[in-house]
MMTF fields as JSON, N, C-alpha, C and O atoms, coordinates in Angstrom:
{
  "mmtfVersion": "1.0.0",
  "mmtfProducer": "UNKNOWN",
  "numBonds": 203,
  "numAtoms": 204,
  "numGroups": 51,
  "numChains": 1,
  "numModels": 1,
  "chainsPerModel": [1],
  "groupsPerChain": [51],
  "chainIdList": ["A"],
  "bondAtomList": [4, 2, 8, 6, 12, 10, 16, 14, 20, 18, 24, 22, 28, 26, 32, 30, 36, 34, 40, 38, 44, 42, 48, 46, 52, 50, 56, 54, 60, 58, 64, 62, 68, 66, 72, 70, 76, 74, 80, 78, 84, 82, 88, 86, 92, 90, 96, 94, 100, 98, 104, 102, 108, 106, 112, 110, 116, 114, 120, 118, 124, 122, 128, 126, 132, 130, 136, 134, 140, 138, 144, 142, 148, 146, 152, 150, 156, 154, 160, 158, 164, 162, 168, 166, 172, 170, 176, 174, 180, 178, 184, 182, 188, 186, 192, 190, 196, 194, 200, 198],
  "bondOrderList": [1, 1, 1, 1, 1, 1, 1, 1, 1, 1, 1, 1, 1, 1, 1, 1, 1, 1, 1, 1, 1, 1, 1, 1, 1, 1, 1, 1, 1, 1, 1, 1, 1, 1, 1, 1, 1, 1, 1, 1, 1, 1, 1, 1, 1, 1, 1, 1, 1, 1],
  "groupList": [{"groupName": "MET", "atomNameList": ["N", "CA", "C", "O"], "elementList": ["N", "C", "C", "O"], "formalChargeList": [0, 0, 0, 0], "bondAtomList": [1, 0, 2, 1, 3, 2], "bondOrderList": [1, 1, 2], "singleLetterCode": "M", "chemCompType": "L-PEPTIDE LINKING"}, {"groupName": "SER", "atomNameList": ["N", "CA", "C", "O"], "elementList": ["N", "C", "C", "O"], "formalChargeList": [0, 0, 0, 0], "bondAtomList": [1, 0, 2, 1, 3, 2], "bondOrderList": [1, 1, 2], "singleLetterCode": "S", "chemCompType": "L-PEPTIDE LINKING"}, {"groupName": "ASP", "atomNameList": ["N", "CA", "C", "O"], "elementList": ["N", "C", "C", "O"], "formalChargeList": [0, 0, 0, 0], "bondAtomList": [1, 0, 2, 1, 3, 2], "bondOrderList": [1, 1, 2], "singleLetterCode": "D", "chemCompType": "L-PEPTIDE LINKING"}, {"groupName": "PRO", "atomNameList": ["N", "CA", "C", "O"], "elementList": ["N", "C", "C", "O"], "formalChargeList": [0, 0, 0, 0], "bondAtomList": [1, 0, 2, 1, 3, 2], "bondOrderList": [1, 1, 2], "singleLetterCode": "P", "chemCompType": "L-PEPTIDE LINKING"}, {"groupName": "TRP", "atomNameList": ["N", "CA", "C", "O"], "elementList": ["N", "C", "C", "O"], "formalChargeList": [0, 0, 0, 0], "bondAtomList": [1, 0, 2, 1, 3, 2], "bondOrderList": [1, 1, 2], "singleLetterCode": "W", "chemCompType": "L-PEPTIDE LINKING"}, {"groupName": "ASN", "atomNameList": ["N", "CA", "C", "O"], "elementList": ["N", "C", "C", "O"], "formalChargeList": [0, 0, 0, 0], "bondAtomList": [1, 0, 2, 1, 3, 2], "bondOrderList": [1, 1, 2], "singleLetterCode": "N", "chemCompType": "L-PEPTIDE LINKING"}, {"groupName": "GLU", "atomNameList": ["N", "CA", "C", "O"], "elementList": ["N", "C", "C", "O"], "formalChargeList": [0, 0, 0, 0], "bondAtomList": [1, 0, 2, 1, 3, 2], "bondOrderList": [1, 1, 2], "singleLetterCode": "E", "chemCompType": "L-PEPTIDE LINKING"}, {"groupName": "GLY", "atomNameList": ["N", "CA", "C", "O"], "elementList": ["N", "C", "C", "O"], "formalChargeList": [0, 0, 0, 0], "bondAtomList": [1, 0, 2, 1, 3, 2], "bondOrderList": [1, 1, 2], "singleLetterCode": "G", "chemCompType": "PEPTIDE LINKING"}, {"groupName": "LYS", "atomNameList": ["N", "CA", "C", "O"], "elementList": ["N", "C", "C", "O"], "formalChargeList": [0, 0, 0, 0], "bondAtomList": [1, 0, 2, 1, 3, 2], "bondOrderList": [1, 1, 2], "singleLetterCode": "K", "chemCompType": "L-PEPTIDE LINKING"}, {"groupName": "ALA", "atomNameList": ["N", "CA", "C", "O"], "elementList": ["N", "C", "C", "O"], "formalChargeList": [0, 0, 0, 0], "bondAtomList": [1, 0, 2, 1, 3, 2], "bondOrderList": [1, 1, 2], "singleLetterCode": "A", "chemCompType": "L-PEPTIDE LINKING"}, {"groupName": "ARG", "atomNameList": ["N", "CA", "C", "O"], "elementList": ["N", "C", "C", "O"], "formalChargeList": [0, 0, 0, 0], "bondAtomList": [1, 0, 2, 1, 3, 2], "bondOrderList": [1, 1, 2], "singleLetterCode": "R", "chemCompType": "L-PEPTIDE LINKING"}, {"groupName": "ILE", "atomNameList": ["N", "CA", "C", "O"], "elementList": ["N", "C", "C", "O"], "formalChargeList": [0, 0, 0, 0], "bondAtomList": [1, 0, 2, 1, 3, 2], "bondOrderList": [1, 1, 2], "singleLetterCode": "I", "chemCompType": "L-PEPTIDE LINKING"}, {"groupName": "LEU", "atomNameList": ["N", "CA", "C", "O"], "elementList": ["N", "C", "C", "O"], "formalChargeList": [0, 0, 0, 0], "bondAtomList": [1, 0, 2, 1, 3, 2], "bondOrderList": [1, 1, 2], "singleLetterCode": "L", "chemCompType": "L-PEPTIDE LINKING"}, {"groupName": "VAL", "atomNameList": ["N", "CA", "C", "O"], "elementList": ["N", "C", "C", "O"], "formalChargeList": [0, 0, 0, 0], "bondAtomList": [1, 0, 2, 1, 3, 2], "bondOrderList": [1, 1, 2], "singleLetterCode": "V", "chemCompType": "L-PEPTIDE LINKING"}, {"groupName": "PHE", "atomNameList": ["N", "CA", "C", "O"], "elementList": ["N", "C", "C", "O"], "formalChargeList": [0, 0, 0, 0], "bondAtomList": [1, 0, 2, 1, 3, 2], "bondOrderList": [1, 1, 2], "singleLetterCode": "F", "chemCompType": "L-PEPTIDE LINKING"}, {"groupName": "THR", "atomNameList": ["N", "CA", "C", "O"], "elementList": ["N", "C", "C", "O"], "formalChargeList": [0, 0, 0, 0], "bondAtomList": [1, 0, 2, 1, 3, 2], "bondOrderList": [1, 1, 2], "singleLetterCode": "T", "chemCompType": "L-PEPTIDE LINKING"}, {"groupName": "HIS", "atomNameList": ["N", "CA", "C", "O"], "elementList": ["N", "C", "C", "O"], "formalChargeList": [0, 0, 0, 0], "bondAtomList": [1, 0, 2, 1, 3, 2], "bondOrderList": [1, 1, 2], "singleLetterCode": "H", "chemCompType": "L-PEPTIDE LINKING"}],
  "groupTypeList": [0, 1, 2, 3, 4, 5, 6, 7, 3, 8, 9, 9, 9, 9, 10, 10, 7, 10, 1, 11, 9, 11, 9, 12, 7, 12, 13, 9, 14, 13, 13, 12, 13, 14, 13, 13, 15, 11, 13, 8, 12, 7, 9, 5, 13, 11, 9, 9, 16, 3, 9],
  "groupIdList": [1, 2, 3, 4, 5, 6, 7, 8, 9, 10, 11, 12, 13, 14, 15, 16, 17, 18, 19, 20, 21, 22, 23, 24, 25, 26, 27, 28, 29, 30, 31, 32, 33, 34, 35, 36, 37, 38, 39, 40, 41, 42, 43, 44, 45, 46, 47, 48, 49, 50, 51],
  "secStructList": [7, 7, 7, 6, 6, 1, 7, 7, 2, 2, 2, 2, 2, 2, 2, 2, 2, 2, 2, 2, 2, 2, 2, 2, 2, 2, 2, 2, 2, 2, 2, 2, 2, 2, 2, 2, 2, 2, 2, 2, 2, 2, 2, 2, 2, 2, 2, 2, 1, 7, 7],
  "xCoordList": [-44.201, -44.882, -45.44, -45.971, -45.33, -45.792, -47.297, -47.858, -47.921, -49.355, -49.578, -49.09, -50.292, -50.464, -51.297, -51.222, -52.079, -52.925, -52.181, -52.646, -51.027, -50.252, -48.99, -47.881, -49.168, -48.031, -47.609, -48.362, -46.416, -45.892, -46.46, -47.122, -46.205, -46.73, -46.144, -46.822, -44.892, -44.29, -44.993, -45.273, -45.278, -45.946, -47.379, -47.862, -48.057, -49.428, -49.437, -50.312, -48.479, -48.403, -48.092, -48.643, -47.218, -46.894, -48.109, -48.367, -48.863, -50.056, -51.095, -51.745, -51.247, -52.206, -51.802, -52.652, -50.517, -50.037, -50.301, -50.708, -50.07, -50.359, -51.845, -52.237, -52.673, -54.125, -54.595, -55.435, -54.055, -54.427, -53.974, -54.712, -52.779, -52.282, -53.154, -53.442, -53.57, -54.447, -55.798, -56.346, -56.338, -57.629, -57.544, -58.447, -56.475, -56.316, -56.156, -56.687, -55.432, -55.283, -56.614, -56.903, -57.426, -58.74, -59.648, -60.348, -59.641, -60.449, -59.996, -60.832, -58.696, -58.184, -58.627, -58.977, -58.614, -59.051, -60.533, -60.927, -61.353, -62.797, -63.06, -63.89, -62.37, -62.545, -62.105, -62.771, -61.013, -60.537, -61.574, -61.867, -62.12, -63.137, -64.362, -64.935, -64.777, -65.932, -65.704, -66.573, -64.537, -64.236, -64.182, -64.724, -63.548, -63.462, -64.862, -65.169, -65.703, -67.072, -67.848, -68.529, -67.76, -68.477, -67.981, -68.785, -66.676, -66.119, -66.608, -66.982, -66.607, -67.058, -68.549, -68.968, -69.357, -70.792, -71.056, -71.915, -70.331, -70.496, -70.147, -70.83, -69.106, -68.722, -69.801, -70.081, -70.411, -71.475, -72.725, -73.407, -73.041, -74.227, -74.035, -74.962, -72.845, -72.566, -72.598, -73.114, -72.066, -72.053, -73.449, -73.738, -74.304, -75.659, -76.591, -77.563, -76.306, -77.165, -76.352, -76.078, -75.966, -75.179, -76.021, -77.221, -75.391, -76.099, -76.419, -77.013],
  "yCoordList": [27.963, 27.182, 28.13, 29.188, 27.773, 28.651, 28.488, 27.408, 29.572, 29.585, 29.268, 30.012, 28.199, 27.849, 28.866, 28.906, 29.676, 30.667, 31.973, 32.827, 32.14, 33.359, 33.046, 33.075, 32.751, 32.39, 33.592, 34.549, 33.512, 34.605, 34.585, 33.625, 35.631, 35.706, 34.638, 34.183, 34.232, 33.183, 31.851, 31.131, 31.522, 30.262, 30.27, 29.252, 31.407, 31.507, 31.344, 30.672, 31.951, 31.835, 30.393, 29.888, 29.741, 28.346, 27.455, 26.568, 27.687, 26.881, 27.114, 26.175, 28.367, 28.68, 28.0, 27.485, 28.001, 27.34, 25.844, 25.263, 25.22, 23.785, 23.514, 22.536, 24.362, 24.177, 24.291, 23.513, 25.252, 25.424, 24.217, 23.751, 23.707, 22.54, 21.311, 20.55, 21.116, 19.983, 20.143, 19.173, 21.36, 21.609, 21.343, 20.731, 21.793, 21.566, 20.076, 19.584, 19.366, 17.924, 17.206, 16.288, 17.615, 17.011, 17.29, 16.393, 18.514, 18.864, 18.061, 17.575, 17.916, 17.14, 15.682, 15.073, 15.119, 13.738, 13.582, 12.615, 14.514, 14.454, 14.559, 13.822, 15.458, 15.598, 14.322, 13.885, 13.718, 12.473, 11.354, 10.634, 11.211, 10.179, 10.451, 9.517, 11.704, 12.06, 11.712, 11.122, 12.076, 11.812, 10.31, 9.845, 9.553, 8.103, 7.489, 6.597, 7.957, 7.445, 7.745, 6.865, 8.961, 9.323, 8.498, 8.041, 8.302, 7.514, 6.068, 5.483, 5.493, 4.104, 3.982, 3.03, 4.923, 4.882, 5.068, 4.393, 5.968, 6.197, 4.95, 4.637, 4.238, 3.011, 1.946, 1.205, 1.858, 0.882, 1.226, 0.325, 2.494, 2.909, 2.581, 2.104, 2.831, 2.535, 1.025, 0.575, 0.242, -1.203, -1.807, -2.817, -1.222, -1.748, -1.4, -2.115, -0.323, 0.128, 0.332, 1.469, -0.761, -0.596, 0.044, -0.206, 0.842, 1.573, 0.675, 1.126],
  "zCoordList": [13.384, 12.362, 11.3, 11.638, 10.054, 8.992, 8.771, 8.955, 8.379, 8.112, 6.627, 5.776, 6.291, 4.874, 4.103, 2.875, 4.779, 4.085, 3.86, 3.104, 4.508, 4.371, 3.568, 4.102, 2.298, 1.452, 0.623, 0.441, 0.142, -0.663, -2.073, -2.469, -2.82, -4.19, -5.114, -6.036, -4.878, -5.711, -5.492, -6.45, -4.24, -3.937, -4.469, -4.964, -4.369, -4.875, -6.397, -6.945, -7.07, -8.535, -8.943, -9.921, -8.196, -8.511, -8.314, -9.128, -7.232, -6.975, -8.062, -8.522, -8.469, -9.534, -10.846, -11.572, -11.138, -12.359, -12.334, -13.34, -11.184, -11.061, -11.206, -11.843, -10.627, -10.723, -12.172, -12.624, -12.884, -14.292, -15.11, -15.979, -14.846, -15.574, -15.312, -16.235, -14.074, -13.747, -14.435, -14.96, -14.435, -15.084, -16.59, -17.161, -17.23, -18.668, -18.974, -19.97, -18.126, -18.312, -18.181, -18.948, -17.218, -17.038, -18.229, -18.697, -18.717, -19.889, -21.107, -21.869, -21.297, -22.429, -22.329, -23.339, -21.126, -20.936, -21.25, -21.902, -20.799, -21.067, -22.564, -23.096, -23.248, -24.699, -25.403, -26.342, -24.981, -25.583, -25.418, -26.373, -24.22, -23.986, -24.84, -25.4, -24.955, -25.771, -27.238, -27.88, -27.769, -29.181, -29.442, -30.445, -28.575, -28.76, -28.72, -29.511, -27.816, -27.724, -28.996, -29.521, -29.498, -30.725, -31.904, -32.717, -32.01, -33.119, -33.039, -34.055, -31.84, -31.698, -31.989, -32.647, -31.516, -31.793, -33.284, -33.852, -33.91, -35.342, -36.145, -37.121, -35.759, -36.455, -36.291, -37.233, -35.106, -34.885, -35.673, -36.162, -35.808, -36.572, -38.049, -38.705, -38.571, -39.982, -40.207, -41.23, -39.29, -39.448, -39.318, -39.96, -38.517, -38.307, -39.467, -39.714, -40.172, -41.262, -42.537, -42.923, -43.19, -44.415, -45.523, -45.632, -46.309, -47.367, -48.542, -49.521]
}
């Protein structure tokens, strides 16, 4: 039976690449939600207080 903690350098590099891709995707999603929230709040503030 193979030991999951004793992997080769290729497998470790592949796992690291997948982890980085997941982290970047999560950060992009958080930034997208933040930007959409700010845009929606800004539109409501402008609509509530017309110049």
